[in-house]
C-alpha positions as CSV (number, residue, x, y, z in Angstrom):
1,M,0.0,0.0,0.0
2,N,1.5,3.3,-1.0
3,D,1.5,6.5,1.2
4,M,-1.5,8.0,-0.6
5,A,-3.6,4.9,-0.1
6,A,-2.5,4.6,3.5
7,H,-3.5,8.2,4.2
8,A,-6.9,7.6,2.5
9,V,-7.5,4.6,4.7
10,Q,-6.6,6.6,7.8
11,F,-8.9,9.4,6.7
12,E,-11.8,7.0,6.1
13,G,-11.2,5.5,9.6
14,K,-11.2,8.9,11.3
15,L,-14.3,9.9,9.4
16,A,-16.1,6.8,10.4
17,A,-15.1,7.3,14.0
18,H,-16.3,10.9,13.9
19,N,-19.7,9.8,12.4
20,D,-19.9,7.1,15.1
21,L,-19.3,9.7,17.8
22,A,-22.1,11.9,16.5
23,L,-24.5,9.0,16.6
24,V,-23.4,8.0,20.0
25,H,-24.0,11.5,21.4
26,A,-27.5,11.5,19.8
27,S,-28.1,8.0,21.3
28,K,-27.1,9.2,24.7
29,N,-29.7,11.9,24.4
30,G,-32.4,9.3,23.8
31,D,-32.3,9.3,19.9
32,V,-33.2,5.6,19.3
33,P,-33.0,5.8,15.5
34,A,-29.4,7.1,15.9
35,F,-28.5,3.9,17.8
36,E,-30.3,1.8,15.2
37,Q,-27.9,3.3,12.6
38,L,-25.0,2.1,14.6
39,V,-26.6,-1.4,14.8
40,K,-27.0,-1.5,11.0
41,R,-23.4,-0.3,10.6
42,Y,-21.8,-3.0,12.7
43,D,-24.2,-5.9,13.0
44,R,-22.6,-8.0,10.2
45,R,-19.1,-7.4,11.4
46,L,-19.9,-8.3,15.0
47,L,-21.8,-11.4,13.9
48,R,-18.7,-12.5,11.9
49,I,-16.5,-12.0,14.9
50,A,-18.9,-13.8,17.3
51,Q,-19.2,-16.6,14.8
52,S,-15.4,-16.9,14.6
53,V,-15.2,-17.1,18.4
54,T,-18.1,-19.4,19.2
55,H,-18.4,-21.5,16.0
56,N,-22.1,-21.7,16.7
57,R,-24.6,-19.7,14.6
58,E,-27.3,-19.4,17.3
59,D,-24.8,-18.5,20.1
60,S,-23.1,-15.9,17.9
61,Q,-26.5,-14.3,17.0
62,D,-27.4,-14.2,20.7
63,A,-24.0,-12.7,21.6
64,V,-24.4,-9.9,19.2
65,Q,-27.9,-9.1,20.3
66,E,-26.8,-9.1,23.9
67,A,-23.8,-6.9,23.0
68,F,-25.9,-4.3,21.4
69,L,-28.3,-4.3,24.3
70,K,-25.4,-3.9,26.8
71,A,-23.9,-1.1,24.7
72,F,-27.2,0.8,24.6
73,Q,-27.7,0.3,28.3
74,N,-24.2,1.4,29.2
75,L,-23.6,4.2,26.7
76,N,-22.7,6.6,29.5
77,Q,-19.8,4.4,30.4
78,F,-18.2,4.9,26.9
79,R,-15.5,7.3,27.7
80,E,-14.6,8.2,24.1
81,D,-10.9,7.7,24.7
82,S,-11.1,4.9,22.0
83,Q,-13.2,4.3,18.9
84,F,-16.8,3.3,19.5
85,S,-16.3,0.3,17.2
86,T,-13.4,-0.9,19.4
87,W,-15.6,-0.6,22.5
88,L,-18.4,-2.4,20.8
89,I,-16.2,-5.3,19.6
90,R,-14.8,-5.7,23.1
91,I,-18.4,-6.2,24.5
92,T,-19.1,-8.6,21.7
93,V,-16.0,-10.7,22.3
94,N,-16.9,-10.9,26.0
95,Q,-20.4,-12.0,25.3
96,S,-19.1,-14.6,22.8
97,L,-16.7,-16.0,25.5
98,M,-19.6,-16.2,27.9
99,K,-21.4,-18.4,25.3
100,L,-18.3,-20.5,25.0
101,R,-18.2,-21.1,28.8
102,K,-21.8,-22.4,28.5
103,Q,-20.7,-24.7,25.7
104,H,-17.7,-26.0,27.8
105,P,-18.8,-25.6,31.5
106,I,-16.1,-28.0,32.8
107,R,-13.2,-26.0,31.5
108,R,-13.6,-22.3,32.1
109,V,-12.9,-20.2,28.9
110,S,-11.1,-17.0,29.6
111,L,-8.8,-14.5,27.8
112,D,-6.7,-14.4,30.9
113,E,-5.3,-17.9,30.7
114,D,-1.8,-18.2,32.0
115,F,0.6,-18.4,29.1
116,Q,4.0,-19.1,30.5
117,A,6.2,-15.9,30.2
118,E,4.3,-14.9,27.0
119,E,5.3,-11.3,27.2
120,D,9.0,-12.1,27.8
121,A,9.2,-14.5,24.9
122,L,10.5,-13.0,21.7
123,P,9.0,-15.0,18.9
124,L,11.2,-16.1,16.1
125,E,10.3,-15.0,12.6
126,I,8.1,-17.6,10.9
127,V,8.9,-18.2,7.3
128,D,5.9,-17.4,5.2
129,W,4.4,-20.1,3.0
130,A,1.7,-20.0,0.5
131,P,-1.2,-20.1,0.9
132,N,-1.0,-18.5,4.4
133,P,-4.0,-18.3,6.8
134,E,-4.7,-14.7,6.1
135,Q,-4.9,-15.4,2.3
136,L,-6.9,-18.6,2.9
137,Y,-9.6,-16.7,4.7
138,W,-10.3,-14.5,1.8
139,A,-10.4,-17.3,-0.7
140,S,-14.1,-18.3,-0.5
141,E,-13.6,-21.8,-1.7
142,L,-11.1,-22.5,1.1
143,R,-12.6,-20.4,3.9
144,H,-14.3,-23.3,5.6
145,I,-10.9,-25.0,5.9
146,L,-9.6,-22.2,8.0
147,T,-12.9,-22.0,10.0
148,Q,-12.6,-25.7,10.9
149,T,-9.0,-25.3,11.8
150,L,-9.7,-22.3,14.0
151,E,-11.9,-24.5,16.2
152,E,-8.8,-26.4,17.3
153,V,-7.1,-23.2,18.6
154,R,-7.7,-22.1,22.2
155,P,-10.1,-19.1,22.6
156,P,-7.4,-16.7,23.9
157,L,-5.3,-17.3,20.8
158,R,-8.3,-17.5,18.4
159,A,-9.7,-14.2,19.6
160,V,-6.4,-12.4,18.8
161,F,-6.1,-14.0,15.4
162,V,-9.7,-13.2,14.5
163,L,-9.4,-9.5,15.4
164,R,-5.9,-8.8,14.0
165,D,-5.7,-11.0,10.9
166,M,-9.3,-11.5,9.9
167,E,-10.9,-8.2,10.9
168,G,-7.9,-6.0,10.3
169,L,-7.7,-4.4,13.8
170,S,-4.3,-2.8,14.6
171,I,-2.2,-4.3,17.5
172,D,-3.2,-1.3,19.6
173,Q,-7.0,-1.8,18.9
174,T,-6.7,-5.5,19.5
175,A,-4.9,-4.8,22.8
176,V,-7.7,-2.5,23.9
177,V,-10.5,-4.9,22.9
178,L,-9.0,-7.8,24.8
179,G,-7.5,-5.9,27.7
180,L,-4.0,-7.1,26.9
181,S,-0.6,-5.5,26.6
182,H,0.9,-5.0,23.1
183,A,3.5,-7.7,23.9
184,A,0.8,-10.2,24.9
185,V,-1.1,-9.5,21.7
186,K,2.0,-10.0,19.6
187,A,3.0,-13.2,21.4
188,R,-0.5,-14.7,21.1
189,L,-0.8,-13.7,17.5
190,W,2.5,-15.4,16.7
191,R,1.4,-18.6,18.5
192,A,-2.0,-18.6,16.8
193,R,-0.4,-18.2,13.3
194,L,2.1,-21.0,14.1
195,L,-0.6,-23.4,15.2
196,L,-2.8,-22.6,12.2
197,R,0.0,-23.0,9.8
198,E,1.0,-26.3,11.3
199,S,-2.6,-27.5,11.1
200,L,-3.1,-26.3,7.6
201,N,0.1,-27.9,6.5
202,K,-1.1,-31.2,7.9
203,Y,-4.4,-30.7,6.0
204,F,-2.8,-30.0,2.7
205,T,-0.3,-32.8,3.1
206,K,-3.2,-35.1,3.7
207,Q,-5.0,-33.8,0.7
208,T,-1.9,-34.2,-1.5
209,R,-1.4,-37.8,-0.2
210,S,-5.0,-38.6,-1.0
211,A,-4.7,-37.2,-4.5
212,R,-1.5,-39.2,-5.1
213,E,-3.2,-42.4,-3.9
214,S,-6.2,-41.7,-6.2
215,S,-3.9,-41.2,-9.1
216,I,-2.4,-44.6,-8.4
217,L,-5.7,-46.4,-7.9
218,Y,-7.6,-44.6,-10.6
219,P,-5.0,-43.4,-13.2
220,G,-7.6,-43.2,-16.0
221,V,-9.9,-40.9,-13.9
222,T,-7.0,-38.7,-12.8
223,E,-5.7,-38.4,-16.4
224,A,-9.1,-37.6,-17.8
225,A,-9.6,-34.9,-15.1
226,A,-6.3,-33.3,-16.1
227,Q,-7.1,-33.2,-19.8
228,P,-8.6,-29.9,-21.0
229,H,-12.2,-30.1,-22.2
230,R,-12.6,-30.2,-26.0
231,P,-15.9,-29.4,-27.7
232,A,-17.6,-32.3,-29.5
233,G,-16.3,-32.7,-33.0
234,S,-13.0,-30.9,-32.4
């Protein structure tokens, strides 16, 4: 992204935040339609985040509804020292984690799990491979693979990956949403990426092996599939 494009993105972000603030002020004064505009602006994004955390459609819908209700009831607690969207996402993530606790009552789900010396660990650079998790997410035909793989990642790591790599929040915004330090966010993001890449490597290795076995067992089918389609009579 060049400097001009980067400045354009920053300007759009500031403009959106300014518009949000105007709607928040109106909502605080009892303007319900103003809050409904905020709901329309963020409901799809929040549902996507909740779905990525809970992996349950009904729970994610409930989490988003409860998040909007809590936000409306506690608008006076929004101090405006961060973007309204960041505050709203934080509420949504918390509600989503509450749903996860109900799904797994035996093992308490929390963002405050004790990761051994996570802030002191300086993660090594991971060599990129293609396709990487971020690219896979945007490839619609492979999106379900990443979604399934995310279920294997613990909620504290999953939440960081979803917010930073899938939703595009900055490290600072992710830290605010999850109540973590910058170092903790970076450490958890590194671990999440590593786990996902290991899992996806296993998946693609398995798929490659299956394809090779199929080519051995059914060489005619494999060869036919590899041939370009020719119109009849050509």
